[in-house]
C-alpha positions in Angstrom: 0.0 -0.1 0.1 1.2 3.4 -0.8 2.0 6.1 1.7 -0.3 9.2 1.3 1.7 12.4 0.6 1.2 14.8 3.6 1.2 17.6 0.9 -1.8 16.0 -0.8 -3.4 15.7 2.6 -2.8 19.4 3.7 -4.1 20.4 0.0 -7.3 18.5 0.5 -7.8 19.9 4.1 -7.2 23.3 2.7 -10.3 22.9 0.3 -12.6 22.3 3.3 -11.5 24.6 5.9 -11.3 28.4 6.5 -7.9 29.5 5.6 -7.1 33.2 6.9 -4.0 35.5 6.9 -2.2 36.6 10.1 -3.8 40.1 9.9 -7.5 38.5 9.5 -6.5 36.3 12.6 -5.4 39.3 14.5 -8.8 41.0 13.5 -11.1 38.2 14.5 -9.3 37.8 17.8 -9.5 41.6 18.6 -13.0 42.1 17.0 -14.8 39.1 17.3 -13.4 37.5 20.2 -11.6 34.7 18.6 -8.9 32.7 20.4 -5.7 32.0 18.7 -4.5 28.4 19.4 -0.8 27.8 18.9 -0.2 24.0 18.2 3.4 24.3 17.9 5.9 22.1 20.1 6.9 24.2 23.2 10.4 23.9 22.0 9.4 26.0 18.9 7.8 28.7 21.1 10.7 29.0 23.2 13.1 29.4 20.4 10.8 31.6 18.0 8.5 33.2 20.4 4.6 33.4 20.8 1.7 35.3 19.6 0.5 37.7 22.5 -2.8 36.2 23.8 -2.6 33.0 22.1 -3.3 29.8 23.9 -1.0 26.8 23.7 -2.4 23.5 22.8 0.2 21.1 22.0 -0.7 19.2 18.6 -0.3 15.8 20.1 -3.2 16.7 22.7 -5.2 18.8 20.8 -8.2 16.3 20.1 -8.0 15.2 23.5 -8.5 18.6 24.8 -11.3 19.3 22.7 -13.3 15.9 23.0 -16.0 16.4 25.6 -15.6 12.7 26.8 -11.9 12.7 27.3 -10.1 12.6 30.6 -8.0 15.8 29.2 -11.0 17.7 28.2 -10.2 21.7 28.4 -13.4 23.6 29.0 -12.3 26.3 27.0 -12.8 24.5 23.7 -16.6 24.2 24.6 -17.0 28.1 24.7 -18.9 29.7 21.6 -16.2 31.4 19.8 -14.0 30.8 16.8 -10.7 29.0 17.3 -7.9 30.0 14.9 -5.1 27.4 14.9 -1.5 28.4 14.2 1.5 26.1 13.6 5.0 27.2 12.2 4.0 26.9 8.5 0.4 26.2 8.1 0.4 22.5 7.5 -0.1 21.2 10.9 -2.7 23.6 11.5 -4.4 22.8 8.3 -4.8 19.0 9.3 -5.6 19.9 12.7 -8.4 22.3 11.7 -9.9 19.8 9.3 -9.7 17.1 12.1 -11.6 19.6 14.6 -14.3 20.3 11.8 -14.6 16.5 11.5 -15.1 16.3 15.4 -18.1 18.7 15.1 -16.3 22.2 15.7 -18.1 24.8 13.6 -16.0 27.8 14.2 -12.5 26.6 13.5 -10.1 28.2 11.0 -6.1 28.3 10.7 -3.4 31.0 9.8 -2.5 29.8 6.4 1.0 30.9 6.6 1.6 29.8 10.2 3.7 31.5 12.6 6.3 32.2 10.0 3.9 34.2 7.9 2.8 36.1 11.2 6.4 37.1 11.8 6.9 38.0 8.0 3.9 40.2 8.2 5.4 41.9 11.2 2.7 41.2 13.6 3.4 41.2 17.4 5.6 38.5 18.9 6.4 38.0 22.5 9.4 36.1 23.9 8.3 32.7 25.4 8.8 34.1 28.7 7.0 37.1 28.3 4.1 35.2 26.9 4.2 32.8 29.9 4.1 35.6 32.1 1.3 37.7 30.4 -1.0 34.7 30.1 -1.1 34.2 34.0 -2.3 37.7 34.4 
């Protein structure tokens, strides 16, 4: 059996989800209460920084945090708001957004260019340490 190409999987996912720019993600967060969810590995955040106000949900735990019958459920994912996923380059977030949509989440999108696009667009970034300190407030 041939292994499916991840690039084909991402392209197929992007046809079924809401692909948005960093600017649109920031606007939705500010104006509509959307929550940006960073699914990168914590080591990526420590190295590259974080989006101010974003929540961290490690990719490996995302479905378990969203599922209402999981022992790892995070109540925040039951809130009536949009969740905007972000990874490094938009591939993991596309696959994750498609999975969450398949799980029944209706208000799910992703930053098509990922954190790299966020940085390239000169959007605000905090050091990991500042992001950690600010989220505890």
